[in-house]
MDTraj code that builds the backbone (N, CA, C; nanometers):
import mdtraj as md
import numpy as np

residues = "MET GLY GLY LYS LYS LYS PRO THR ILE SER GLN LEU VAL LYS ARG GLU ALA ARG GLU LYS GLU GLN VAL GLU LYS LYS GLY LYS GLY LYS GLY LYS ALA ALA GLU GLU ALA VAL LYS LYS VAL VAL ALA THR VAL PRO ALA GLU LEU TYR ASP GLN ILE THR LYS ASP ILE LYS GLY MET ASP TYR VAL THR THR TYR ILE ILE SER SER LYS TYR GLY LEU LYS MET GLY ALA ALA THR ARG VAL LEU ASN ASP LEU VAL ARG LYS GLY GLU LEU VAL LEU VAL SER LYS GLY ARG ARG MET ASN VAL TYR ALA PRO VAL GLU ARG ALA ARG LYS LEU GLY LEU ILE".split()
xyz = np.array([
    [-0.0571, 6.1590, 2.7215],
    [0.0836, 6.1275, 2.7248],
    [0.1084, 5.9871, 2.6725],
    [0.0693, 5.8876, 2.7460],
    [0.0995, 5.7512, 2.7069],
    [0.0120, 5.7018, 2.5940],
    [-0.1149, 5.7314, 2.6030],
    [-0.2063, 5.6890, 2.4979],
    [-0.2475, 5.5440, 2.5131],
    [-0.3319, 5.5014, 2.4223],
    [-0.3834, 5.3660, 2.4256],
    [-0.2766, 5.2690, 2.3739],
    [-0.2691, 5.1506, 2.4362],
    [-0.1710, 5.0508, 2.3953],
    [-0.2092, 4.9925, 2.2602],
    [-0.1094, 4.9550, 2.1835],
    [-0.1332, 4.8932, 2.0548],
    [-0.1730, 4.7467, 2.0748],
    [-0.2635, 4.6962, 1.9912],
    [-0.3010, 4.5556, 2.0039],
    [-0.1873, 4.4643, 1.9584],
    [-0.1854, 4.3435, 2.0154],
    [-0.0835, 4.2468, 1.9754],
    [-0.1184, 4.1904, 1.8385],
    [-0.0261, 4.1181, 1.7815],
    [-0.0469, 4.0622, 1.6485],
    [-0.1630, 3.9631, 1.6485],
    [-0.1696, 3.8805, 1.7525],
    [-0.2783, 3.7824, 1.7578],
    [-0.4135, 3.8516, 1.7723],
    [-0.4186, 3.9630, 1.8441],
    [-0.5436, 4.0371, 1.8555],
    [-0.5840, 4.0965, 1.7208],
    [-0.4866, 4.1457, 1.6455],
    [-0.5162, 4.1996, 1.5127],
    [-0.5699, 4.0914, 1.4190],
    [-0.5086, 3.9731, 1.4245],
    [-0.5524, 3.8633, 1.3389],
    [-0.6959, 3.8239, 1.3721],
    [-0.7258, 3.8146, 1.5019],
    [-0.8618, 3.7796, 1.5437],
    [-0.9616, 3.8858, 1.4994],
    [-0.9251, 4.0126, 1.5123],
    [-1.0142, 4.1215, 1.4730],
    [-1.0426, 4.1158, 1.3227],
    [-0.9374, 4.0933, 1.2433],
    [-0.9557, 4.0836, 1.0985],
    [-1.0453, 3.9664, 1.0614],
    [-1.0272, 3.8529, 1.1314],
    [-1.1105, 3.7363, 1.1031],
    [-1.2568, 3.7651, 1.1344],
    [-1.2821, 3.8327, 1.2475],
    [-1.4191, 3.8681, 1.2843],
    [-1.4803, 3.9628, 1.1817],
    [-1.4046, 4.0623, 1.1399],
    [-1.4561, 4.1577, 1.0419],
    [-1.4838, 4.0889, 0.9081],
    [-1.3981, 3.9954, 0.8698],
    [-1.4169, 3.9235, 0.7444],
    [-1.5437, 3.8386, 0.7504],
    [-1.5665, 3.7736, 0.8646],
    [-1.6881, 3.6929, 0.8810],
    [-1.8123, 3.7799, 0.8719],
    [-1.8095, 3.8966, 0.9329],
    [-1.9249, 3.9857, 0.9299],
    [-1.9540, 4.0319, 0.7880],
    [-1.8509, 4.0628, 0.7133],
    [-1.8699, 4.1078, 0.5754],
    [-1.9259, 3.9945, 0.4904],
    [-1.8754, 3.8724, 0.5101],
    [-1.9242, 3.7585, 0.4328],
    [-2.0693, 3.7269, 0.4667],
    [-2.1084, 3.7440, 0.5928],
    [-2.2471, 3.7191, 0.6328],
    [-2.3416, 3.8177, 0.5654],
    [-2.2953, 3.9388, 0.5426],
    [-2.3784, 4.0404, 0.4788],
    [-2.3905, 4.0173, 0.3289],
    [-2.3036, 3.9316, 0.2736],
    [-2.3099, 3.9028, 0.1307],
    [-2.2199, 3.9913, 0.0472],
    [-2.1401, 4.0723, 0.1117],
    [-2.0510, 4.1622, 0.0386],
    [-1.9079, 4.1089, 0.0355],
    [-1.8858, 3.9890, 0.0797],
    [-1.7514, 3.9320, 0.0870],
    [-1.6864, 3.9154, -0.0478],
    [-1.7663, 3.8826, -0.1499],
    [-1.7087, 3.8608, -0.2828],
    [-1.6517, 3.9900, -0.3400],
    [-1.7232, 4.1002, -0.3221],
    [-1.6760, 4.2275, -0.3753],
    [-1.5511, 4.2763, -0.3059],
    [-1.5448, 4.2598, -0.1756],
    [-1.4286, 4.3068, -0.1012],
    [-1.3053, 4.2226, -0.1335],
    [-1.3240, 4.0919, -0.1499],
    [-1.2108, 4.0054, -0.1821],
    [-1.1530, 4.0428, -0.3187],
    [-1.2389, 4.0788, -0.4126],
    [-1.1913, 4.1190, -0.5447],
    [-1.1127, 4.2493, -0.5365],
    [-1.1573, 4.3422, -0.4519],
    [-1.0867, 4.4695, -0.4355],
    [-0.9487, 4.4473, -0.3754],
    [-0.9383, 4.3574, -0.2779],
    [-0.8104, 4.3309, -0.2133],
    [-0.7115, 4.2701, -0.3120],
    [-0.7597, 4.1857, -0.4013],
    [-0.6714, 4.1229, -0.4993],
    [-0.6140, 4.2272, -0.5952],
    [-0.6915, 4.3301, -0.6262],
    [-0.6459, 4.4339, -0.7169],
    [-0.5403, 4.5215, -0.6509],
    [-0.5486, 4.5432, -0.5216],
    [-0.4585, 4.6330, -0.4509],
    [-0.3172, 4.5775, -0.4371],
    [-0.2997, 4.4456, -0.4453],
    [-0.1686, 4.3859, -0.4265],
    [-0.0743, 4.4294, -0.5382],
    [0.0496, 4.4619, -0.5021],
    [0.1489, 4.5080, -0.5984],
    [0.2447, 4.3931, -0.6279],
    [0.2675, 4.3699, -0.7527],
    [0.3600, 4.2647, -0.7940],
    [0.4978, 4.3268, -0.8100],
    [0.5995, 4.2602, -0.7564],
    [0.7350, 4.3159, -0.7569],
    [0.8045, 4.2989, -0.8917],
    [0.7532, 4.2107, -0.9762],
    [0.8178, 4.1910, -1.1052],
    [0.7839, 4.3063, -1.1988],
    [0.8722, 4.3320, -1.2914],
    [0.8542, 4.4430, -1.3842],
    [0.8118, 4.3864, -1.5197],
    [0.7028, 4.4368, -1.5779],
    [0.6598, 4.3886, -1.7093],
    [0.7669, 4.4165, -1.8161],
    [0.7673, 4.3355, -1.9197],
    [0.8683, 4.3466, -2.0251],
    [0.8610, 4.4811, -2.0959],
    [0.7389, 4.5327, -2.1178],
    [0.7247, 4.6609, -2.1865],
    [0.7887, 4.7740, -2.1042],
    [0.7634, 4.7715, -1.9734],
    [0.8197, 4.8735, -1.8856],
    [0.9716, 4.8609, -1.8788],
    [1.0203, 4.7379, -1.8752],
    [1.1646, 4.7139, -1.8714],
    [1.2312, 4.7698, -1.9973],
    [1.1683, 4.7466, -2.1128],
    [1.2222, 4.7994, -2.2383],
    [1.2201, 4.9521, -2.2398],
    [1.1126, 5.0099, -2.1846],
    [1.1017, 5.1561, -2.1786],
    [1.2106, 5.2149, -2.0888],
    [1.2349, 5.1497, -1.9756],
    [1.3400, 5.1962, -1.8842],
    [1.4754, 5.1893, -1.9540],
    [1.5001, 5.0801, -2.0259],
    [1.6268, 5.0630, -2.0966],
    [1.6478, 5.1739, -2.1993],
    [1.5428, 5.2091, -2.2724],
    [1.5542, 5.3154, -2.3725],
    [1.5781, 5.4514, -2.3070],
    [1.5043, 5.4799, -2.2008],
    [1.5149, 5.6101, -2.1349],
    [1.6487, 5.6292, -2.0642],
    [1.7057, 5.5230, -2.0133],
    [1.8315, 5.5320, -1.9397],
    [1.9450, 5.5790, -2.0306],
    [1.9411, 5.5404, -2.1576],
    [2.0497, 5.5755, -2.2499],
    [2.0649, 5.7259, -2.2674],
    [1.9582, 5.8022, -2.2470],
    [1.9656, 5.9465, -2.2629],
    [1.9958, 6.0219, -2.1346],
    [2.0050, 5.9524, -2.0220],
    [2.0282, 6.0180, -1.8935],
    [2.1775, 6.0334, -1.8659],
    [2.2101, 6.1343, -1.7849],
    [2.3489, 6.1537, -1.7439],
    [2.3883, 6.0535, -1.6364],
    [2.2994, 6.0324, -1.5421],
    [2.3227, 5.9360, -1.4347],
    [2.1886, 5.8776, -1.3925],
    [2.1935, 5.7660, -1.3236],
    [2.0721, 5.6960, -1.2824],
    [2.0899, 5.6483, -1.1392],
    [1.9863, 5.6654, -1.0599],
    [1.9828, 5.6098, -0.9247],
    [1.8551, 5.5285, -0.9094],
    [1.8490, 5.4516, -0.8041],
    [1.7304, 5.3713, -0.7769],
    [1.6089, 5.4606, -0.7573],
    [1.6269, 5.5712, -0.6886],
    [1.5152, 5.6612, -0.6610],
    [1.4591, 5.7217, -0.7893],
    [1.5447, 5.7565, -0.8818],
    [1.4984, 5.8152, -1.0085],
    [1.4081, 5.7167, -1.0822],
    [1.4516, 5.5921, -1.0923],
    [1.3720, 5.4904, -1.1617],
    [1.2433, 5.4621, -1.0856],
    [1.2533, 5.4541, -0.9553],
    [1.1368, 5.4242, -0.8733],
    [1.0297, 5.5322, -0.8859],
    [1.0696, 5.6570, -0.8778],
    [0.9718, 5.7658, -0.8822],
    [0.9189, 5.7898, -1.0233],
    [1.0031, 5.7742, -1.1242],
    [0.9608, 5.8020, -1.2611],
    [0.8630, 5.6973, -1.3137],
    [0.8838, 5.5721, -1.2784],
    [0.8021, 5.4641, -1.3327],
    [0.7060, 5.4025, -1.2315],
    [0.7027, 5.4541, -1.1095],
    [0.6092, 5.4047, -1.0093],
    [0.6407, 5.2651, -0.9587],
    [0.7681, 5.2316, -0.9525],
    [0.8103, 5.1008, -0.9031],
    [0.8494, 5.1106, -0.7570],
    [0.8520, 4.9966, -0.6907],
    [0.9070, 4.9937, -0.5563],
    [1.0581, 5.0026, -0.5673],
    [1.1210, 5.0478, -0.4598],
    [1.2661, 5.0661, -0.4612],
    [1.3385, 4.9338, -0.4876],
    [1.2895, 4.8250, -0.4310],
    [1.3529, 4.6947, -0.4523],
    [1.3466, 4.6513, -0.5972],
    [1.2319, 4.6741, -0.6603],
    [1.2171, 4.6375, -0.8017],
    [1.3088, 4.7236, -0.8887],
    [1.3177, 4.8520, -0.8565],
    [1.4065, 4.9406, -0.9321],
    [1.5520, 4.8983, -0.9153],
    [1.5900, 4.8578, -0.7965],
    [1.7267, 4.8109, -0.7722],
    [1.7566, 4.6866, -0.8549],
    [1.6596, 4.5932, -0.8606],
    [1.6788, 4.4726, -0.9395],
    [1.6951, 4.5049, -1.0882],
    [1.6158, 4.5992, -1.1369],
    [1.6259, 4.6387, -1.2779],
    [1.7648, 4.6959, -1.3063],
    [1.8114, 4.7859, -1.2194],
    [1.9425, 4.8477, -1.2408],
    [2.0551, 4.7446, -1.2331],
    [2.0469, 4.6537, -1.1371],
    [2.1496, 4.5497, -1.1266],
    [2.1511, 4.4599, -1.2498],
    [2.0329, 4.4317, -1.3041],
    [2.0239, 4.3505, -1.4243],
    [2.0868, 4.4234, -1.5438],
    [2.0634, 4.5539, -1.5525],
    [2.1221, 4.6316, -1.6615],
    [2.2736, 4.6413, -1.6491],
    [2.3249, 4.6427, -1.5264],
    [2.4704, 4.6415, -1.5060],
    [2.5272, 4.5085, -1.5535],
    [2.4590, 4.3963, -1.5208],
    [2.5051, 4.2652, -1.5644],
    [2.5055, 4.2531, -1.7168],
    [2.4072, 4.3173, -1.7825],
    [2.4000, 4.3129, -1.9287],
    [2.5007, 4.4063, -1.9941],
    [2.5588, 4.4970, -1.9176],
    [2.6596, 4.5864, -1.9716],
    [2.6049, 4.7167, -2.0259],
    [2.4810, 4.7520, -1.9938],
    [2.4233, 4.8765, -2.0428],
    [2.4465, 4.9914, -1.9455],
    [2.4756, 4.9605, -1.8202],
    [2.5053, 5.0613, -1.7181],
    [2.6401, 5.0303, -1.6550],
    [2.7006, 5.1341, -1.5989],
    [2.8267, 5.1203, -1.5271],
    [2.8069, 5.1784, -1.3879],
    [2.8549, 5.1078, -1.2866],
    [2.8483, 5.1579, -1.1503],
    [2.9540, 5.2657, -1.1331],
    [2.9089, 5.3886, -1.1051],
    [3.0007, 5.5014, -1.0922],
    [3.0416, 5.5213, -0.9478],
    [2.9439, 5.5186, -0.8586],
    [2.9716, 5.5418, -0.7175],
    [2.8845, 5.4496, -0.6339],
    [2.9474, 5.3843, -0.5382],
    [2.8740, 5.2932, -0.4510],
    [2.8823, 5.3458, -0.3089],
    [2.7672, 5.3606, -0.2478],
    [2.7611, 5.4074, -0.1104],
    [2.6823, 5.3114, -0.0249],
    [2.6726, 5.3433, 0.1021],
    [2.5987, 5.2578, 0.1941],
    [2.4505, 5.2603, 0.1622],
    [2.4000, 5.3759, 0.1239],
    [2.2569, 5.3909, 0.0985],
    [2.2218, 5.3995, -0.0493],
    [2.3122, 5.4483, -0.1319],
    [2.2757, 5.4769, -0.2689],
    [2.3897, 5.4420, -0.3631],
    [2.3518, 5.3861, -0.4778],
    [2.4474, 5.3597, -0.5850],
    [2.4137, 5.4519, -0.7013],
    [2.5163, 5.5025, -0.7669],
    [2.4973, 5.5899, -0.8823],
    [2.5501, 5.5166, -1.0041],
    [2.4673, 5.5091, -1.1071],
    [2.5029, 5.4410, -1.2308],
    [2.5062, 5.5424, -1.3444],
    [2.5788, 5.5083, -1.4503],
    [2.5827, 5.5910, -1.5703],
    [2.5731, 5.4990, -1.6916],
    [2.5084, 5.5451, -1.7980],
    [2.5082, 5.4658, -1.9211],
    [2.6510, 5.4500, -1.9725],
    [2.6768, 5.3444, -2.0458],
    [2.8122, 5.3126, -2.0918],
    [2.8702, 5.4263, -2.1766],
    [2.7888, 5.4814, -2.2686],
    [2.8388, 5.5892, -2.3551],
    [2.8787, 5.7117, -2.2736],
    [2.7974, 5.7471, -2.1770],
    [2.8251, 5.8630, -2.0925],
    [2.9506, 5.8391, -2.0077],
    [2.9661, 5.7174, -1.9571],
    [3.0836, 5.6854, -1.8756],
    [3.2116, 5.6933, -1.9591],
    [3.2035, 5.6534, -2.0859],
    [3.3208, 5.6624, -2.1731],
    [3.3589, 5.8074, -2.1986],
    [3.2594, 5.8936, -2.2209],
    [3.2866, 6.0365, -2.2425],
    [3.3531, 6.0993, -2.1216],
    [3.3117, 6.0568, -2.0028],
    [3.3672, 6.1130, -1.8797],
    [3.4984, 6.0469, -1.8398],
    [3.5351, 5.9414, -1.9059],
    [3.6610, 5.8737, -1.8757],
    [3.6502, 5.7815, -1.7558],
    [3.5319, 5.7319, -1.7262],
    [3.5126, 5.6438, -1.6111],
    [3.5403, 5.4980, -1.6454],
    [3.5455, 5.4687, -1.7749],
    [3.5717, 5.3307, -1.8155],
    [3.7128, 5.3230, -1.8724],
])
top = md.Topology()
chain = top.add_chain()
for i, resn in enumerate(residues, 1):
    res = top.add_residue(resn, chain, resSeq=i)
    for name in ("N", "CA", "C"):
        top.add_atom(name, md.element.get_by_symbol(name[0]), res)
traj = md.Trajectory(xyz[None], top)
């Protein structure tokens, strides 16, 4: 029913420090540190990917943060920043704004639909 209690943050930090010391004593610390550095995700979007997103968006009927995030493997925050930047540049138009989701449309598509 209740189960085992979760460790506190300070207990987790101490446990990680102990495990790190043990790995370093064995001589495998260098390899593990390199693996951890590779796993970290950078929130910025490379220029090539940004250009690809810009090209692909022009052919879409509508765009949401989730579509960009899932199609290009970005985090939702990074996808939101990309879309907001494209709105500022004038390549996208905000069609519908909600509490959880915003819907954007390319400028040409919005003109055809009479949204602009």
